[in-house]
Each structure stands twice: as structure tokens, then as C-alpha cells.
SERO-4910 file (N, C-alpha, C, O; in steps of 0.05 Angstrom, whole numbers):
BEGIN
 pado doro    nc1    nc2    nc3   cac1   cac2   cac3    cc1    cc2    cc3    oc1    oc2    oc3
  Met    A   2817   4175   1079   2836   4196   1076   2863   4186   1087   2864   4175   1109
  Thr    A   2884   4191   1073   2910   4184   1082   2929   4208   1083   2950   4206   1095
  Glu    A   2922   4230   1071   2939   4254   1070   2922   4278   1077   2902   4284   1064
  Trp    A   2931   4292   1097   2919   4318   1104   2939   4334   1120   2959   4323   1129
  Gly    A   2935   4360   1122   2954   4377   1137   2978   4385   1121   2997   4397   1132
  Ile    A   2979   4378   1095   3002   4385   1078   3000   4413   1068   3020   4428   1068
  Trp    A   2977   4422   1060   2973   4449   1050   2954   4463   1070   2931   4469   1063
  Gly    A   2963   4468   1093   2946   4479   1115   2931   4504   1107   2908   4507   1116
  Ser    A   2942   4521   1091   2929   4546   1085   2905   4542   1066   2888   4560   1064
  Ser    A   2903   4519   1053   2880   4514   1036   2859   4496   1048   2838   4490   1036
  Glu    A   2863   4488   1073   2844   4470   1086   2821   4485   1099   2825   4506   1112
  Asn    A   2797   4475   1094   2773   4487   1106   2761   4465   1124   2742   4451   1116
  Trp    A   2772   4463   1148   2762   4443   1167   2733   4448   1175   2718   4429   1179
  His    A   2726   4473   1177   2698   4479   1185   2678   4467   1165   2659   4454   1173
  Leu    A   2683   4471   1139   2666   4460   1119   2665   4429   1120   2644   4417   1118
  Tyr    A   2689   4417   1123   2690   4388   1124   2674   4377   1147   2658   4359   1144
  Tyr    A   2678   4389   1171   2663   4379   1194   2633   4385   1193   2617   4370   1204
  Lys    A   2626   4407   1181   2597   4413   1177   2584   4391   1160   2562   4382   1166
  Leu    A   2598   4383   1138   2588   4362   1121   2586   4336   1137   2567   4321   1136
  Arg    A   2607   4330   1152   2608   4305   1167   2586   4305   1189   2573   4285   1193
  His    A   2582   4328   1202   2561   4330   1222   2533   4327   1210   2514   4318   1224
  Ala    A   2529   4334   1185   2504   4330   1172   2495   4301   1171   2472   4294   1168
  Tyr    A   2515   4283   1173   2510   4254   1174   2511   4243   1202   2514   4219   1206
  Lys    A   2509   4261   1222   2509   4254   1250   2535   4241   1258   2536   4224   1277
  Asp    A   2557   4248   1245   2583   4237   1250   2599   4258   1265   2606   4279   1253
  Gln    A   2605   4254   1290   2619   4274   1306   2649   4267   1308   2664   4282   1322
  Gly    A   2658   4246   1295   2686   4238   1298   2705   4257   1284   2698   4272   1266
  Leu    A   2730   4255   1293   2751   4271   1281   2764   4256   1258   2763   4231   1258
  Leu    A   2775   4270   1239   2787   4257   1216   2809   4237   1223   2809   4215   1213
  Asp    A   2826   4244   1242   2848   4226   1249   2838   4202   1265   2852   4182   1266
  Glu    A   2814   4203   1276   2803   4180   1291   2787   4162   1272   2786   4138   1276
  Ala    A   2775   4173   1252   2759   4158   1233   2763   4170   1205   2746   4186   1196
  Pro    A   2784   4163   1192   2791   4176   1166   2776   4164   1142   2782   4172   1119
  Gly    A   2757   4146   1146   2743   4135   1124   2713   4140   1125   2702   4146   1146
  His    A   2700   4138   1102   2672   4141   1100   2661   4118   1083   2674   4110   1063
  Leu    A   2638   4107   1089   2626   4086   1074   2602   4098   1059   2584   4109   1072
  Phe    A   2601   4095   1033   2579   4105   1017   2565   4081   1004   2578   4064    993
  Leu    A   2539   4082   1005   2524   4061    992   2519   4069    962   2525   4091    954
  Glu    A   2510   4050    946   2507   4054    918   2490   4079    911   2496   4093    891
  His    A   2470   4085    927   2452   4107    921   2463   4134    932   2449   4154    929
  Glu    A   2487   4134    943   2498   4158    955   2521   4170    938   2541   4180    949
  Thr    A   2518   4169    912   2540   4179    895   2544   4209    898   2566   4219    897
  Glu    A   2522   4224    902   2524   4253    906   2539   4259    933   2554   4278    934
  Asp    A   2535   4243    953   2549   4246    978   2578   4241    975   2595   4256    985
  Leu    A   2585   4219    961   2613   4213    955   2626   4236    940   2648   4244    947
  Ala    A   2612   4247    920   2623   4269    904   2628   4294    922   2648   4307    918
  Ser    A   2610   4299    941   2614   4322    959   2638   4319    977   2654   4337    980
  Phe    A   2641   4295    989   2664   4290   1006   2690   4291    990   2710   4301    999
  Leu    A   2689   4280    966   2713   4279    949   2721   4307    941   2744   4314    940
  Gln    A   2701   4324    934   2707   4351    926   2719   4367    949   2739   4381    945
  Ile    A   2709   4364    973   2720   4378    996   2748   4368   1001   2766   4384   1007
  Ala    A   2753   4342    999   2779   4331   1004   2799   4343    984   2821   4351    991
  Met    A   2791   4344    959   2809   4354    938   2814   4384    941   2836   4394    938
  Leu    A   2793   4399    948   2796   4428    953   2814   4433    977   2829   4453    977
  Asn    A   2813   4416    996   2830   4419   1020   2859   4410   1015   2876   4413   1033
  Gly    A   2864   4399    992   2891   4389    986   2898   4363   1000   2921   4358   1006
  Trp    A   2878   4347   1004   2882   4321   1018   2885   4299    997   2881   4303    973
  Gly    A   2892   4276   1006   2894   4252    989   2882   4228   1003   2879   4228   1027
  Gly    A   2875   4208    987   2864   4184    999   2855   4165    977   2861   4168    953
  Tyr    A   2841   4145    985   2833   4123    968   2803   4123    965   2788   4130    983
  Ile    A   2794   4114    941   2766   4108    936   2766   4078    930   2776   4069    909
  Leu    A   2755   4062    948   2756   4033    946   2727   4023    942   2709   4030    957
  Thr    A   2723   4006    922   2697   3996    916   2693   3969    930   2712   3954    933
  Gly    A   2669   3963    938   2663   3938    951   2668   3914    933   2676   3893    942
  Ala    A   2663   3918    907   2667   3896    888   2696   3894    878   2704   3875    865
  Asp    A   2713   3914    886   2741   3915    878   2745   3914    848   2763   3902    837
  Tyr    A   2726   3927    834   2726   3928    805   2748   3947    795   2767   3939    781
  Val    A   2745   3973    802   2765   3993    797   2766   4011    822   2745   4019    832
  Asn    A   2790   4016    831   2794   4033    854   2811   4057    846   2822   4058    824
  Ala    A   2814   4076    864   2829   4100    857   2844   4111    881   2835   4108    904
  Phe    A   2866   4125    876   2880   4140    895   2882   4169    885   2891   4173    863
  Phe    A   2873   4188    901   2875   4216    893   2896   4229    912   2895   4225    936
  Ser    A   2914   4243    900   2937   4254    915   2934   4284    920   2921   4299    906
  His    A   2947   4292    942   2948   4321    948   2965   4335    926   2964   4360    924
  Asp    A   2980   4320    910   2996   4331    888   2980   4334    862   2992   4337    841
  Glu    A   2953   4332    864   2935   4337    842   2936   4317    819   2936   4324    796
  Tyr    A   2937   4291    826   2934   4271    806   2917   4248    818   2914   4246    842
  Ile    A   2906   4232    800   2890   4208    808   2902   4184    795   2906   4184    770
  Asp    A   2907   4163    810   2915   4137    799   2891   4118    801   2879   4115    823
  Phe    A   2885   4105    780   2864   4084    780   2878   4057    779   2899   4054    765
  Phe    A   2868   4038    794   2880   4011    794   2858   3990    797   2837   3995    808
  Ala    A   2865   3967    786   2846   3944    786   2861   3918    786   2884   3917    776
  Gly    A   2849   3897    796   2861   3871    796   2863   3860    767   2882   3845    761
  Leu    A   2845   3868    750   2844   3859    722   2847   3883    704   2831   3902    705
  Glu    A   2867   3883    687   2872   3905    668   2848   3912    651   2843   3936    647
  Pro    A   2832   3893    641   2809   3901    625   2789   3919    640   2774   3934    627
  Asn    A   2788   3917    666   2770   3934    681   2776   3964    678   2759   3981    682
  Leu    A   2801   3970    672   2809   3998    669   2802   4010    642   2804   4034    638
  Ala    A   2794   3993    623   2789   4003    595   2767   4024    595   2769   4044    582
  Ser    A   2745   4019    610   2723   4039    610   2732   4065    623   2723   4087    614
  Val    A   2748   4064    643   2758   4088    656   2776   4103    637   2774   4127    634
  Arg    A   2794   4089    624   2813   4101    605   2797   4115    582   2803   4137    575
  Glu    A   2777   4101    572   2760   4112    550   2746   4137    559   2745   4157    545
  Met    A   2734   4136    583   2719   4159    593   2738   4183    597   2731   4206    590
  Leu    A   2762   4178    607   2781   4200    611   2790   4212    585   2792   4236    582
  Glu    A   2797   4195    566   2806   4204    540   2784   4219    525   2790   4239    512
  Asp    A   2759   4211    528   2737   4225    515   2734   4253    527   2725   4271    514
  Gly    A   2741   4256    553   2739   4281    566   2764   4298    563   2767   4320    575
  Lys    A   2783   4289    546   2807   4303    539   2826   4306    563   2841   4325    566
  Phe    A   2826   4286    581   2844   4285    603   2870   4272    595   2870   4256    576
  Lys    A   2892   4279    607   2917   4267    602   2918   4240    616   2916   4238    640
  Val    A   2921   4218    600   2922   4191    610   2951   4181    607   2962   4181    585
  Ile    A   2963   4174    630   2990   4164    629   2991   4134    634   3012   4122    635
***
């Protein structure tokens, strides 16, 4: 996470910390703003990402293989980036098939 505290009235810190505590993580967001998810933890990643977006936060999703990464903003957009342009083709196709606006 790189952005929080921008839309204070929409933040649910209690829910975020309850989820974090479920993983035995007692740290504060500003002390440990990152989470590591293993390949089999996609549902966990989705839960943390959903809470972050509902809270109006922003941050990065970085993959270990550096295939395709993303930045989600508190301003309600997501940027995808990759070292190799062809890696973005599958993301672009998936978004367009879902009728998302691709810029």
C-alpha cells in the first residue's frame, strides 16, 4: 500500500485490521504496508485488494516473476505494466472482453 488516509470517511480500519489479525499479523499499516501472497492464496489477495479499494487506498500488485504488475489508485483506476509489451496482451484482451475501458 502506498496511499491511505486520503478519503478518511470511507476507511474501515477495523475491518482491515481484523483481516490482518486473521493471519496473525499484528503490525500497523504504516509499519508494514505490504503483504506477500503465495500462488495458492489468490482468494486472500482478492480480499485484501477489495478492502483496500473500498477504503479508497492505492498501491501496487507486484508479481514474483515480474510478468505483469499493477498499480491501483485511490482515484479509481488501475494501471497495468510489464517489462515486455506482449505480456500485456492477455490483460488487455480480458479487460476488453469484460467491456472495461482500456486506455
